Phi, psi and omega in degrees: 000354175255148183285346185247330181204162179276120182289350178288353178284351178279120185251336184241165178294328177298321177299323180293320180296320180296319182293315181295328178292333183240023185291336180293342182284334189264151174260120186260147180251109183247022184263010178286156179304153182298326179297320179291321179294322179294320179295316179298321181295320179296319179300317180294323178294323176290322182295315183276356182051064190305321184293336184267356181279150172292166188299323182293318179290327174299325178295319177297319179297320179296319179296319180297313181294320178295323179294322184280311187276335183081011178287149175283165178303323178294321178294319180297320179298319179296318180294321181293321177297321178292325177295319181292329179278355181076022180262172176291140181297318182221115177279153179294129183265139182223130181291137177281124180226158175279149178294141182287122178278321182243134186267175176296329178294324176297322180294322177293322177295321178296321178294324178295319177297314182296323177296324184278327185259353180085029175060079178289170174291170186301311180295320180292322178295318178298318178295324178295321177295320178295323177292324178292324178291319180295336179280359176108004181274103183289347179295339184262026181301318180275325184286344182295335180251017181295147180267167181299313183295322183292329178299318180287329177290320178293332179289347178267352182285159184289323181298321179295311184297332179286335182260339186277151174282135182286127180242119180278150176290153178296128181275123181295144178282122181269124179223146181268003182283126178079157180245130179282099178194159176270127180297148179236088183289331180055046178079009181257125176290161180111003178256098189258149174250141187231139175208162182245137176241124182262134182277000175099152177258148176262121182301160179298133183271173180287342182282004179094000178286142179283182179294133180259123183282143178269168183288153177247134175254128177257118185252125180238126184229131174282138186288326185274312185262347186062026173294128190239134176231131180234135176226153179249149179218146185294317175211170187259041174289158185300320184291317179292319180296320179295323180292314182286332179294324177299318178294314183297319183295327181274359172275351173281138182282345182247169180287139179269127183250330185218140179238110185243131180219178172278195186265024179295145182291344180290340179248326181269079176209167187287333177296311178293321180299319179292324177298311181293324177295323179293324178273004179059046177247128180285137182250125175234162181221164185297148178268150176296141179062027173229071185292345182272359179303320182251027185294329183295310182290330178292326174292324177293332178301317180279321185283337182245295190292311181294327180289323181277320188255353179077190182238004181277169184288131172233126183296149182293339181292345178273007181301317178300318179296321178295322180294327175296318179295319178298311185293318187271338188229306188291312183296314176299321180296316182296321190266337184250340188231335182270116179288155179232157173278135174240133186288146173244115187255135178235125180262123180279174182295330181276005179093353180287139182255124176259126181251126178230154177241101187266157181297320184288347180267357179282126179199165179285157176305324179296316178293326175296320178297318181296331182284350182281144179296132177056046185296332183292339179286346180273347184293143178282169183294134180098352180245129180240165179295328179292326177299315181292322180294323180295322180292327179290320186278350181297322185222155169279160179303320181291319180295319178295321178294318181293319178293325176297317179293322176297317177294325178291323176298319177296318179298315181288336174293338175274324185277315190293319182302328180285345182241012185299332182287339185250356183259153170298155184299325184295334181275343182263354179272000000 
């Protein structure tokens, strides 16, 4: 263990005294493995019969062993106690680890499944492994009970990545149409939110007919007044959407300043962009990870359209008849007679905003429009305050609701008989 001579040549305590007195002259090598140093140390303790030495000579042996091995006094004491008990000076050390549940073969099998199925989600991949084992493949004995999280952990291992086919993420389509931002009306009407509600498709029948597309409802809601306009369209082609949007925008009594939608292709296209640009309407679209940007119109989808039109399939050819019902009955009822909740916001000292919906804040969109300062200045050309007042005074709220329901019954009497074979009995009665 010394670079110039073997320290095992010291046989007597006097040799140790001579060495310790001149140990600074020698260069010692302490880089040998711990097992070899422990074995050499045990041999020296046996050679000098450490237990039979007087305390002074034991001290010299300890100094000698510490100088050679580089052990601390605490380490020397542990080795000497083991020597006195007749045990090994240094037992082989082994890191404590958990037993491996999944082997390298399991990682390769998971990669094989992902290559064949196109990298399913975690739960689907786990179910696929269970199905493969149920089919008699004993290789999936461990993978049949794999969890969703473990699937994703195994997909990060090196063995998996070496066997799996590289799958790139879907690259988003970059378009300059619309601006990703949340509109800020600041109490000004004309900032509308737009969304589409699909009435459902009818699957292909046994008679050889193909899939029948259902009607689409385009819902437009003003953010400040909650003035709502609904139109129906047979399909969401660019030409038809552009045509009904022109009608819908002019059904609002005030000027439209902002048109906000999600990222659906029925609105984010050049035909709609040119229309809005011609009308001098700013177009914005939803921001990523901000699902509440279009929350107002989405709540209206369920509270108005689904409640009035149901969830069953309606053929797209009935869109013109539905638009007549919307124009003559539903839109006037919603805006002049049906009250809406308007939020009352309170800002605390710490900046937190408390939103409440109070009874005194419930009012119709028309009354909300009248409550705005200088509301008449927001009206578009051709619409006057007298025109709006006459529409309100024509019917009472109850009369408007009853006439709306009667008109809806007539509409469904035309639609439902043609769909009676596909609807539940409760909807046809």
